[in-house]
VMD Tcl script that builds the backbone (N, CA, C; Angstrom):
set m [mol new atoms 324]
animate dup $m
set s [atomselect $m all]
$s set {name element resname resid chain x y z} {
  {N N MET 1 A 5.765 58.102 -7.739}
  {CA C MET 1 A 6.832 56.752 -8.563}
  {C C MET 1 A 5.064 56.356 -8.890}
  {N N GLY 2 A 4.255 55.910 -7.312}
  {CA C GLY 2 A 3.235 55.231 -7.728}
  {C C GLY 2 A 2.135 55.977 -8.233}
  {N N ASP 3 A 2.293 57.512 -8.938}
  {CA C ASP 3 A 2.018 58.282 -9.810}
  {C C ASP 3 A 2.207 57.758 -11.528}
  {N N ALA 4 A 3.233 57.490 -11.485}
  {CA C ALA 4 A 4.210 56.786 -13.231}
  {C C ALA 4 A 3.397 55.876 -13.146}
  {N N ARG 5 A 2.912 54.635 -12.450}
  {CA C ARG 5 A 2.351 53.330 -12.551}
  {C C ARG 5 A 1.213 54.180 -13.338}
  {N N ARG 6 A 0.317 54.718 -12.549}
  {CA C ARG 6 A -0.990 54.383 -12.871}
  {C C ARG 6 A -1.681 55.466 -14.041}
  {N N SER 7 A 0.118 56.118 -14.492}
  {CA C SER 7 A -0.439 56.684 -15.556}
  {C C SER 7 A -0.185 56.488 -16.676}
  {N N GLY 8 A 1.068 55.111 -17.033}
  {CA C GLY 8 A 1.163 54.394 -17.742}
  {C C GLY 8 A 2.684 54.584 -18.403}
  {N N GLU 9 A 3.501 55.488 -17.898}
  {CA C GLU 9 A 4.442 55.823 -17.951}
  {C C GLU 9 A 5.303 54.647 -18.135}
  {N N ASP 10 A 5.386 54.397 -16.411}
  {CA C ASP 10 A 6.467 52.736 -16.615}
  {C C ASP 10 A 5.641 51.581 -16.394}
  {N N GLU 11 A 5.934 51.130 -17.915}
  {CA C GLU 11 A 4.584 49.764 -17.877}
  {C C GLU 11 A 5.555 48.570 -17.510}
  {N N GLY 12 A 7.021 48.286 -16.848}
  {CA C GLY 12 A 7.485 47.255 -15.965}
  {C C GLY 12 A 7.932 46.931 -17.991}
  {N N LEU 13 A 8.182 45.551 -17.588}
  {CA C LEU 13 A 9.337 44.922 -18.719}
  {C C LEU 13 A 8.680 45.657 -19.877}
  {N N PRO 14 A 9.546 45.382 -21.012}
  {CA C PRO 14 A 9.489 45.375 -22.974}
  {C C PRO 14 A 8.872 44.191 -23.071}
  {N N ASP 15 A 8.335 44.747 -23.923}
  {CA C ASP 15 A 7.767 43.276 -24.783}
  {C C ASP 15 A 8.447 42.003 -25.199}
  {N N ASP 16 A 9.873 42.193 -25.742}
  {CA C ASP 16 A 10.409 41.147 -26.231}
  {C C ASP 16 A 11.283 40.314 -24.660}
  {N N ILE 17 A 11.489 41.275 -23.694}
  {CA C ILE 17 A 11.339 39.698 -22.326}
  {C C ILE 17 A 10.335 39.246 -22.059}
  {N N TRP 18 A 9.540 40.353 -22.344}
  {CA C TRP 18 A 8.501 39.403 -22.053}
  {C C TRP 18 A 7.761 38.402 -22.460}
  {N N GLU 19 A 8.096 38.587 -23.949}
  {CA C GLU 19 A 7.688 37.420 -24.944}
  {C C GLU 19 A 8.469 36.352 -24.774}
  {N N LYS 20 A 9.838 36.453 -23.966}
  {CA C LYS 20 A 11.351 35.314 -23.721}
  {C C LYS 20 A 10.923 34.377 -22.395}
  {N N PHE 21 A 10.780 35.689 -22.136}
  {CA C PHE 21 A 9.649 35.045 -20.623}
  {C C PHE 21 A 8.863 34.278 -20.557}
  {N N GLU 22 A 7.669 34.077 -21.497}
  {CA C GLU 22 A 6.564 33.672 -21.864}
  {C C GLU 22 A 7.188 32.188 -22.533}
  {N N LYS 23 A 7.832 32.330 -22.805}
  {CA C LYS 23 A 8.481 31.177 -24.046}
  {C C LYS 23 A 9.114 30.408 -23.089}
  {N N ASP 24 A 9.951 30.758 -22.462}
  {CA C ASP 24 A 10.096 29.950 -21.758}
  {C C ASP 24 A 9.910 29.368 -20.385}
  {N N SER 25 A 8.646 29.868 -20.090}
  {CA C SER 25 A 8.085 28.895 -18.817}
  {C C SER 25 A 7.378 28.290 -20.027}
  {N N TRP 26 A 6.760 28.746 -20.932}
  {CA C TRP 26 A 5.930 27.620 -21.190}
  {C C TRP 26 A 6.912 25.920 -21.689}
  {N N GLY 27 A 7.660 26.853 -22.185}
  {CA C GLY 27 A 8.605 25.162 -22.717}
  {C C GLY 27 A 8.818 24.827 -21.403}
  {N N ARG 28 A 9.263 25.464 -20.233}
  {CA C ARG 28 A 9.598 24.750 -19.035}
  {C C ARG 28 A 8.477 23.499 -18.753}
  {N N ILE 29 A 7.627 24.104 -19.043}
  {CA C ILE 29 A 5.909 23.602 -18.291}
  {C C ILE 29 A 5.554 22.146 -18.907}
  {N N ASP 30 A 5.908 22.137 -20.307}
  {CA C ASP 30 A 5.498 21.391 -21.348}
  {C C ASP 30 A 6.842 20.155 -20.966}
  {N N GLU 31 A 8.495 20.421 -20.554}
  {CA C GLU 31 A 8.964 19.549 -20.459}
  {C C GLU 31 A 8.853 18.541 -19.075}
  {N N THR 32 A 9.023 19.326 -18.267}
  {CA C THR 32 A 8.524 19.046 -16.046}
  {C C THR 32 A 6.929 18.914 -16.667}
  {N N ALA 33 A 6.055 18.493 -17.482}
  {CA C ALA 33 A 4.528 18.339 -16.678}
  {C C ALA 33 A 4.302 16.839 -16.932}
  {N N PRO 34 A 3.887 16.042 -15.766}
  {CA C PRO 34 A 3.459 14.643 -15.884}
  {C C PRO 34 A 2.555 14.581 -16.886}
  {N N HIS 35 A 3.226 13.291 -17.812}
  {CA C HIS 35 A 2.099 13.499 -19.428}
  {C C HIS 35 A 1.276 11.744 -18.656}
  {N N GLU 36 A 0.090 12.233 -18.937}
  {CA C GLU 36 A -1.076 11.348 -18.401}
  {C C GLU 36 A -0.926 10.219 -20.483}
  {N N PRO 37 A -1.117 8.653 -19.623}
  {CA C PRO 37 A -0.909 8.318 -20.817}
  {C C PRO 37 A -2.076 8.160 -21.728}
  {N N SER 38 A -2.919 8.082 -22.840}
  {CA C SER 38 A -3.529 8.262 -23.591}
  {C C SER 38 A -4.953 6.699 -23.388}
  {N N ALA 39 A -5.929 6.950 -23.515}
  {CA C ALA 39 A -6.875 5.785 -23.604}
  {C C ALA 39 A -6.495 4.800 -24.328}
  {N N ARG 40 A -5.799 4.662 -25.423}
  {CA C ARG 40 A -5.855 3.579 -26.084}
  {C C ARG 40 A -4.700 2.632 -24.939}
  {N N ALA 41 A -3.465 3.896 -24.523}
  {CA C ALA 41 A -2.341 2.844 -23.538}
  {C C ALA 41 A -3.433 2.815 -22.707}
  {N N ARG 42 A -4.040 3.245 -21.627}
  {CA C ARG 42 A -5.197 2.663 -20.649}
  {C C ARG 42 A -5.749 1.763 -20.642}
  {N N MET 43 A -6.306 1.179 -21.638}
  {CA C MET 43 A -7.308 -0.027 -22.442}
  {C C MET 43 A -6.372 -0.777 -22.333}
  {N N VAL 44 A -4.930 -0.655 -22.875}
  {CA C VAL 44 A -3.937 -1.678 -23.325}
  {C C VAL 44 A -3.447 -2.408 -21.941}
  {N N GLU 45 A -3.339 -1.571 -20.786}
  {CA C GLU 45 A -2.807 -1.784 -19.406}
  {C C GLU 45 A -3.325 -2.592 -19.079}
  {N N GLU 46 A -5.676 -2.005 -18.960}
  {CA C GLU 46 A -5.653 -2.608 -18.193}
  {C C GLU 46 A -5.717 -4.153 -19.057}
  {N N ARG 47 A -5.905 -4.667 -20.254}
  {CA C ARG 47 A -6.506 -6.044 -20.574}
  {C C ARG 47 A -4.648 -6.760 -20.210}
  {N N PHE 48 A -3.428 -6.194 -20.388}
  {CA C PHE 48 A -2.589 -7.214 -19.594}
  {C C PHE 48 A -2.828 -7.307 -17.963}
  {N N ARG 49 A -3.353 -6.350 -17.484}
  {CA C ARG 49 A -3.464 -6.948 -15.844}
  {C C ARG 49 A -4.221 -8.026 -15.699}
  {N N ARG 50 A -5.869 -7.777 -16.432}
  {CA C ARG 50 A -6.719 -8.754 -16.334}
  {C C ARG 50 A -5.563 -10.145 -16.996}
  {N N GLU 51 A -5.187 -10.182 -17.916}
  {CA C GLU 51 A -4.819 -11.350 -18.905}
  {C C GLU 51 A -3.597 -12.176 -17.496}
  {N N GLU 52 A -2.339 -11.087 -17.152}
  {CA C GLU 52 A -1.670 -11.389 -16.134}
  {C C GLU 52 A -2.411 -12.266 -14.543}
  {N N ALA 53 A -3.640 -11.606 -14.503}
  {CA C ALA 53 A -4.988 -12.167 -12.797}
  {C C ALA 53 A -4.987 -13.517 -13.570}
  {N N ALA 54 A -5.728 -13.371 -14.716}
  {CA C ALA 54 A -5.945 -14.494 -15.125}
  {C C ALA 54 A -4.953 -15.884 -15.460}
  {N N ALA 55 A -3.764 -15.600 -15.712}
  {CA C ALA 55 A -2.502 -16.060 -15.719}
  {C C ALA 55 A -2.420 -17.025 -13.886}
  {N N ARG 56 A -2.616 -16.411 -13.788}
  {CA C ARG 56 A -2.234 -16.301 -11.717}
  {C C ARG 56 A -3.097 -17.194 -12.088}
  {N N ALA 57 A -4.225 -17.537 -12.098}
  {CA C ALA 57 A -5.918 -18.128 -11.272}
  {C C ALA 57 A -5.324 -19.432 -11.739}
  {N N ALA 58 A -5.269 -19.790 -13.086}
  {CA C ALA 58 A -5.192 -20.874 -13.977}
  {C C ALA 58 A -3.663 -21.476 -13.597}
  {N N LYS 59 A -2.971 -20.893 -12.659}
  {CA C LYS 59 A -1.674 -21.465 -12.292}
  {C C LYS 59 A -2.046 -22.966 -11.093}
  {N N PRO 60 A -1.671 -24.290 -11.530}
  {CA C PRO 60 A -1.321 -24.697 -10.110}
  {C C PRO 60 A -0.978 -24.397 -8.885}
  {N N LYS 61 A -1.610 -24.343 -7.594}
  {CA C LYS 61 A -0.990 -24.266 -6.216}
  {C C LYS 61 A -0.520 -25.463 -6.005}
  {N N ARG 62 A 0.774 -24.626 -5.327}
  {CA C ARG 62 A 1.528 -25.722 -4.544}
  {C C ARG 62 A 0.639 -26.066 -3.155}
  {N N LYS 63 A 1.411 -27.628 -3.430}
  {CA C LYS 63 A 0.966 -28.073 -1.047}
  {C C LYS 63 A 1.316 -27.143 -1.014}
  {N N PRO 64 A 0.897 -26.512 0.695}
  {CA C PRO 64 A 1.785 -25.488 1.426}
  {C C PRO 64 A 2.594 -27.247 2.046}
  {N N ARG 65 A 4.007 -26.596 2.639}
  {CA C ARG 65 A 4.776 -27.146 3.543}
  {C C ARG 65 A 4.166 -28.182 4.686}
  {N N ARG 66 A 4.698 -29.119 4.737}
  {CA C ARG 66 A 4.467 -29.327 6.002}
  {C C ARG 66 A 5.676 -28.804 7.335}
  {N N PRO 67 A 5.753 -27.854 8.626}
  {CA C PRO 67 A 6.783 -27.347 8.772}
  {C C PRO 67 A 7.524 -28.939 9.349}
  {N N ARG 68 A 8.850 -28.086 9.581}
  {CA C ARG 68 A 10.093 -29.376 9.513}
  {C C ARG 68 A 10.066 -29.692 11.284}
  {N N ARG 69 A 10.524 -30.608 11.644}
  {CA C ARG 69 A 10.695 -30.534 12.815}
  {C C ARG 69 A 11.597 -30.555 13.375}
  {N N PRO 70 A 12.310 -29.768 14.676}
  {CA C PRO 70 A 13.191 -29.554 14.779}
  {C C PRO 70 A 14.074 -30.012 15.156}
  {N N ARG 71 A 15.985 -29.951 15.252}
  {CA C ARG 71 A 16.586 -31.071 14.858}
  {C C ARG 71 A 17.317 -31.357 16.077}
  {N N ALA 72 A 16.768 -32.374 16.909}
  {CA C ALA 72 A 17.350 -32.557 18.169}
  {C C ALA 72 A 18.606 -31.883 18.737}
  {N N SER 73 A 18.391 -31.426 19.719}
  {CA C SER 73 A 19.709 -31.093 20.390}
  {C C SER 73 A 20.133 -31.743 21.617}
  {N N LEU 74 A 21.570 -31.213 21.860}
  {CA C LEU 74 A 22.323 -31.885 22.840}
  {C C LEU 74 A 20.863 -31.877 23.940}
  {N N SER 75 A 20.523 -30.893 24.683}
  {CA C SER 75 A 20.051 -31.390 25.720}
  {C C SER 75 A 18.169 -31.839 25.452}
  {N N ASP 76 A 17.938 -32.591 23.976}
  {CA C ASP 76 A 17.337 -32.952 24.171}
  {C C ASP 76 A 17.182 -34.962 24.471}
  {N N GLY 77 A 16.300 -35.126 25.910}
  {CA C GLY 77 A 15.978 -36.330 26.319}
  {C C GLY 77 A 16.685 -37.646 25.108}
  {N N ARG 78 A 15.932 -38.097 24.259}
  {CA C ARG 78 A 16.445 -38.907 23.314}
  {C C ARG 78 A 17.763 -38.530 22.314}
  {N N LEU 79 A 18.262 -37.750 22.276}
  {CA C LEU 79 A 19.909 -37.932 21.938}
  {C C LEU 79 A 20.277 -38.685 22.871}
  {N N ARG 80 A 20.157 -38.295 24.185}
  {CA C ARG 80 A 20.863 -38.611 25.111}
  {C C ARG 80 A 20.715 -40.051 25.705}
  {N N THR 81 A 19.678 -40.196 25.605}
  {CA C THR 81 A 19.095 -42.109 25.172}
  {C C THR 81 A 20.418 -42.723 24.082}
  {N N VAL 82 A 19.904 -42.394 23.070}
  {CA C VAL 82 A 21.071 -42.721 21.805}
  {C C VAL 82 A 22.099 -42.628 22.532}
  {N N LEU 83 A 22.799 -41.478 23.295}
  {CA C LEU 83 A 24.286 -41.325 22.774}
  {C C LEU 83 A 25.069 -42.556 24.028}
  {N N ILE 84 A 23.696 -42.927 24.864}
  {CA C ILE 84 A 24.108 -43.415 25.977}
  {C C ILE 84 A 24.190 -45.454 25.803}
  {N N THR 85 A 22.745 -45.467 24.731}
  {CA C THR 85 A 23.004 -46.783 23.884}
  {C C THR 85 A 23.811 -46.956 23.198}
  {N N ILE 86 A 25.119 -46.508 22.621}
  {CA C ILE 86 A 26.032 -46.728 21.876}
  {C C ILE 86 A 27.084 -46.614 22.543}
  {N N ALA 87 A 27.417 -45.995 23.937}
  {CA C ALA 87 A 27.629 -46.408 24.536}
  {C C ALA 87 A 28.429 -47.439 25.406}
  {N N VAL 88 A 27.204 -47.993 25.768}
  {CA C VAL 88 A 27.046 -49.262 26.507}
  {C C VAL 88 A 27.303 -50.435 25.419}
  {N N ILE 89 A 26.598 -50.428 24.083}
  {CA C ILE 89 A 26.827 -51.135 22.734}
  {C C ILE 89 A 28.642 -50.678 22.324}
  {N N GLY 90 A 28.662 -50.314 22.625}
  {CA C GLY 90 A 30.235 -50.185 22.396}
  {C C GLY 90 A 31.220 -50.723 23.738}
  {N N GLY 91 A 31.158 -50.437 24.458}
  {CA C GLY 91 A 30.949 -51.206 26.210}
  {C C GLY 91 A 31.201 -52.646 25.417}
  {N N MET 92 A 30.051 -53.265 25.233}
  {CA C MET 92 A 29.877 -54.522 25.180}
  {C C MET 92 A 30.805 -55.232 24.294}
  {N N ILE 93 A 30.897 -54.404 22.985}
  {CA C ILE 93 A 31.926 -55.642 21.873}
  {C C ILE 93 A 33.411 -55.203 22.884}
  {N N ALA 94 A 33.703 -54.009 23.317}
  {CA C ALA 94 A 35.315 -53.850 23.833}
  {C C ALA 94 A 35.267 -55.032 25.002}
  {N N VAL 95 A 34.231 -55.810 26.123}
  {CA C VAL 95 A 34.403 -56.687 26.498}
  {C C VAL 95 A 34.451 -58.217 26.235}
  {N N SER 96 A 33.752 -58.258 25.160}
  {CA C SER 96 A 33.786 -59.267 24.472}
  {C C SER 96 A 35.020 -59.263 24.250}
  {N N ALA 97 A 35.235 -58.441 22.951}
  {CA C ALA 97 A 36.613 -58.894 22.305}
  {C C ALA 97 A 38.158 -58.650 23.378}
  {N N LEU 98 A 37.609 -58.458 24.151}
  {CA C LEU 98 A 38.687 -59.025 25.329}
  {C C LEU 98 A 38.142 -60.070 25.973}
  {N N ALA 99 A 37.237 -60.746 26.115}
  {CA C ALA 99 A 37.069 -62.270 26.541}
  {C C ALA 99 A 37.770 -62.985 25.499}
  {N N ALA 100 A 37.448 -62.564 24.833}
  {CA C ALA 100 A 38.220 -63.395 23.556}
  {C C ALA 100 A 39.306 -63.684 22.714}
  {N N TRP 101 A 39.733 -62.337 23.115}
  {CA C TRP 101 A 41.417 -62.445 23.412}
  {C C TRP 101 A 41.638 -63.243 24.474}
  {N N LEU 102 A 40.936 -63.155 25.755}
  {CA C LEU 102 A 41.629 -63.498 27.164}
  {C C LEU 102 A 41.386 -65.417 27.007}
  {N N GLN 103 A 40.327 -65.864 25.885}
  {CA C GLN 103 A 40.202 -67.207 26.084}
  {C C GLN 103 A 40.598 -68.201 25.349}
  {N N TYR 104 A 41.025 -66.939 23.617}
  {CA C TYR 104 A 41.353 -67.960 22.918}
  {C C TYR 104 A 42.306 -67.756 22.050}
  {N N GLY 105 A 43.337 -66.310 22.433}
  {CA C GLY 105 A 44.377 -65.415 21.838}
  {C C GLY 105 A 44.100 -64.629 20.850}
  {N N ARG 106 A 43.210 -64.841 20.211}
  {CA C ARG 106 A 42.581 -63.575 18.822}
  {C C ARG 106 A 41.345 -63.586 19.272}
  {N N VAL 107 A 41.078 -61.962 18.622}
  {CA C VAL 107 A 39.556 -61.652 18.960}
  {C C VAL 107 A 39.111 -62.488 17.857}
  {N N PHE 108 A 39.749 -62.055 16.020}
  {CA C PHE 108 A 38.770 -62.675 15.252}
  {C C PHE 108 A 39.392 -63.999 14.557}
}
mol reanalyze $m
mol bondsrecalc $m
mol representation Tube
mol addrep $m
C-alpha cells in the first residue's frame, strides 16, 4: 500500500470532492472570521470618544455630599436625656392639673 501512494495510483480524494471541501471551508471561514473595522470607522469612533470626553470634562462637577450623621439610637445618651426630660415635664403637667382640680374643682 505504501508503494501505491508513491507511484501516484491512489491520489486520495477526487477533484470534485476536494473542490467542494475547499469551497465549504472558505465559506465558513468568511462567515466566522472576525471583521476589522475600516479606517474610516476607526476615525469616527475615535472622534466620538474625544467628544464624549470633552462633554464629560465640560459638565459641572457636583459638590461632594457631607456624610450624614448617624441617627440617635436608644443606647445614645442624648436620646435617653430627651426621654427623661419629656417624662419629667409630663409628670409636672399632670401634678399641676391635679393640684388645679383639687383647689378649684376644674383643670381648665
